[in-house]
Steps between C-alpha positions, in 0.01 A plus 500: 500500500142465618326772696392386844132561593447779756509401860140517629633583842629843378147650529450387857447766768825532696472443872481810723785570732394566857530842660570724195158668445453832673118478514486156661761244593439154368618216715609196310398164625642167436598432145197428286250583777400847378459537120585841338133587430418471867798717589376775258151483647638528848714799397199672338285454808775626728561809281128582482470474877796734547352756257160483670658547841698798374193659340300445820773659710519801270123556502492470880773762524314735262175452692680575825645822355156608372344435839767709671449781244124488553544520875733795457264689263172414671507796746585746221225365272250513787599860578475600131155343471380685808639827362332456160156481662570773754361852502855636469550328164156616383598860580833462316321355197249783501776762518685332214181501293461873566858563383429312176167676447662842535694419184177434309237734355202553731271269306736206563492539878290225648526276194570135584880457497463179297415720201833685513668225299271580205583867494786510250327269251183711498688827467767403247350208309138614485562874539220557750527839678427397858679769705279747694193377312280296488366502859612210717175302470515500120876442505450181701245376247747571220768303686265209564399474132642196324602642162592827323157508337329456836710779652403738219139397551520600868623843395227524235224414747626759750591783263277758668636437851854512360437829318364651820802369695732661241332836561550458876869414460547799270343725764783393729781606263643808670806589291426839340709426192264219415178702535437541126557129436265413785229725351510315169504161675184599689341591168586153370337348810188714457479405132513130585235538770282681242544204264716702258734203467701601193557855625619369836742246352649745251547769765656262753742354244613839369531639852725208599721577200512870593597423861778263392643761265467795736594350838773250405835562334548326163725226637258399776204524265684262266530245780124523559379469140779339293426146387864422420547359849248359747409720792702389803292509817813495716646822353235721662350568838229248577195729475652677198547168320138410573395808298762513225507127420143490368560825309793328326262219401247754368770627261541157340571490129209549262578548131193553278729554199614139541140382481471424873144468627384768740538352848202462731715543815576858603781647291628856498608470135175340388303769682689762297539316168233231495176673585235233482241318706759227560720739696252756633302310763375573850757264652788666312373847589494392865855359478623816328355713780655270760843542336494878507356512853776274633766698314388831652476352850847351462643839400325657797619262775815326369687781322678789668454826313805721507496880462672456163223264390235746618661773287506277194 
């Protein structure tokens, strides 16, 4: 039996039936008057028109809703704008600023609020003691400096003014229990002002160690100096953290037995165990004095001394 050749008409496009397409009804004309390709084109055009009309209707509805919302909110927005430029809002903002400033050491009061965001990085990452000293003018120059090296340079250029400011802050420490510590801190300030840099740095560093051992219980002292965990700014009162955070940084690991180079940044351990011109510098002596000054002022104003503590 011979195979018949395929019927060429099997690949022809079947005619469309009228009225069965949801997106556009196709009306059939007289037989043979409307070829299938034309019917598809007509269907495509009809469907596209329907989609465009639907999209246009939706966008008009959304625009109408947005206009109504704008009309509804316009009085409130106008009132808010008027309030934000009013004297009442200015007074509220000023009172809020005063509330924030009362939580800061005196030398931070009046500092541009835009610098507040830098505070934690400078205290914890760079270990700069910036509470109570330096004076506000120098503090602002430190905050405006663009790098750690530039910030240290600001402190180095203003060491004398900072040393004098430390003496003034120490004069304001009134807690009797701290009187002996304050006396030694003033000696460290006088030594620095007399250009006895090494004597000042050594005295300040050892005095800080003495205060931590005498005025803090072992557990709290461990939190301040231990390098097993990073100092957590949030675990302490704000002004207290501003003082203790940089002290934690100053106790960073230094192991001469492991062949570590003596650091040039201020280090309590290097001051004690790495005496050299790399560690003993005017900038480090100034930073060491700033640490102990801030620590004593913190104990004076942010700690409550109980009768039991006084008898200790």
